[in-house]
N, C-alpha and C positions, 0 to 999 in steps of 0.2 A: 304670231307674235314676233316682232323684230327685236332680237336681243343683242344686236351688234354694238349698240352704244354701251351696254354693260361690259362687253369684252374690251372695248376701247378704254373705258374708265378703269377697269381692273388692271389692264396693262400699264396705264399711266400711274396708278397707285403703287404697283410693284416697282416701277422705275423710280418713283419718288422715294419710296422706302429704301431702295438700294442706295440712292444718293445720300439719304439721311444717315444710313448706317456707315457709309464711307466717311462722311464728315464727322460723325460721332466717334468712331473707332480711331480714325487718324487725326484726331484733334491736335495732338502734340507732335505728330510726325510729318504732317503735310504743310506745305508753304502757305503763306498768308491767305490768299482768297479761297483756297480749296478746303481749309479747315472751318470755314464759315458755312453752316447748313443752308442759309438762304441762297448762297451762290451755288453750292454743289447740287442742291435739290433742283434748282432752276435749270442747270446744265443737264442733269440726268433726265428731267422731264422733256427737254428739247430733243435729246438723243432718243428717248423712248418714243416720242411722237414721230420722229423720222423713221424709226424702225417700224412703227405701226403703219405708216403710210407706204413704206417700201414693200412690206410683206402682206398688205391687205388682200391682194388677189389670191394669195396662197392659203388664207384662212378657211377652214372648213367648219362653219357653225352648224349648218344643217347637212345631214347625210344626203347624198344624192348625186 
């Protein structure tokens, strides 16, 4: 059973959640585009996808 897609999805969900938390907590402290969740979540998803692609070879899903 190939579960790598679940790991990708979970990693992107975590990245999007972090972006949403940053936008929500910093709503009054961040400048104009960064306090909008639609902007911040999209940027964090892009960064999370880049991290996923860069570190894919180092993931250990199955022992061996």
